[in-house]
C-alpha positions, 0 to 999 in steps of 0.5 A: 604748165602741164602736170607730168603723169607720175607727178599727178598720179603721186598727188592723187595717192597722197589726197586719198584719205587712206594714205595720210602717214607720208613725209614729202621732202622738196630738196633746193627750192631756190627757183621762186620765179618761173613756176608755181610750187603749189601746183606740185602740192597736194591739197590736203590737211594731212601728211607733212612736207619739208622744203629746204631752200637758200631762200629767205622768202621760201620761209612763207611757205610753213614754219621756218627753220634757220639752219646756221652755219655748222659747228666745228665738231659737226663740220669734223664729224659730217667730213668723217662720216661722208669720207669714210675716214674715222680715224681720230689720228686725223682730227687735226687734219680734218679740222684745218680743211673744215676751217679752210671750208668755212663749215659749209656743208656743200663744200664739206660734201663736195671735199669728202666725194673727191678724197674718196674718189681719188683715195687721197687725204684730207692734207692732200686735199687742202694742198690742192685747195690752196694752189687752185681753189676755184678749180677745185670747187668748180669741178664736178665729180662722177654721179656715182659719188656726186649725186648733186647737179651742181658744185659749190662755185656753180651753185653761187653762179646761178644764184648770181645769174638769177640776181642780175636778171632781177637786179644788175646793181644788186649784183654789182654791189654783191661783187664790190663786197669781195673788196671789203673784209667778209665781215662788218661790212657797213654796206647800207650806211656807205651806199646811203652816205654816198648819195649825199652831195656836200658842197665841197666848201662844207666838206672835210677836204674843204681846207685841202681845196683852199690850200691847193687851188681855188678851184677844187673840184670834188669830183676830180679827187673824189671821182664822179659816183657811177650812175648804177650806183645812184639810188634812193634809200628805199632803192639800196634796201630792196637790193639788199634784201634781194642779196639777203634773199639768196643768202649770199649776204647776211645781216648783223643786227647788232652793228647794222653790218653785213657779212658774207661767208668766207668761201663766197667771199673768196669765190667773188674775189677770184670772179673779180680777178678773172674779170675783165671789169676788174678795174670798174669794180675797184673804181666803183668801191672807191667812189662809194667810200670816198664820198661816204667818208669825205 
């Protein structure tokens, strides 16, 4: 990749001995595949660099600081500051809106920008959110009030597109999580258990089969496991690691289960409901659960 002249000039300036007290901020470093970020960094031992990224693997570039979900008070303060509405009487309405948005910073900033541009209120925005969340969180505001290239929903759509290119099964499995609760999803256990083919005469339903028919067949009752969901244990581990690396899935270490941010979960549900593959996702999830249990 040919280095743009202005970028090259900045790198040259940062590399000079007399210019050591600089700070370089590289925001939204989520694309770790199409180019080498080191080509855009000065090869010196001084200065400071801060990366922000939703990709867990970007933490290998330096000392990693995991920024978790904002607290309620932090979310309310951010909403007030970004919208310019600091009336304490609005705290209850602000609390309801921040909870509806799951205290997600990008969603809060987008909401504040909309409220400011429309001279609206927290209550009105929440009414709009209930009536059409997908449309509202996909709406691109004017550059003057929204400096980011992507909205909340289009940001996740970009992540899903990248995931699909790297491993279609990962995108399929992420979509299926919409059919579970957003918290304590035993995804790894379900996927591994579903691979274990137990002879039907030894299975939980063996008594039922014997009562109904001597020729009972698990595949008829449980539905065949979709071919794309047939992976080894290591294969599923790689799929889950990919989803975690994009910050769409979080591991709960204590219970070895997973969680999805409530707003991401809502977005996935919208994708399923508006997809022509709606029934496919339902059949896939039912097939996984049935085979894991029975």
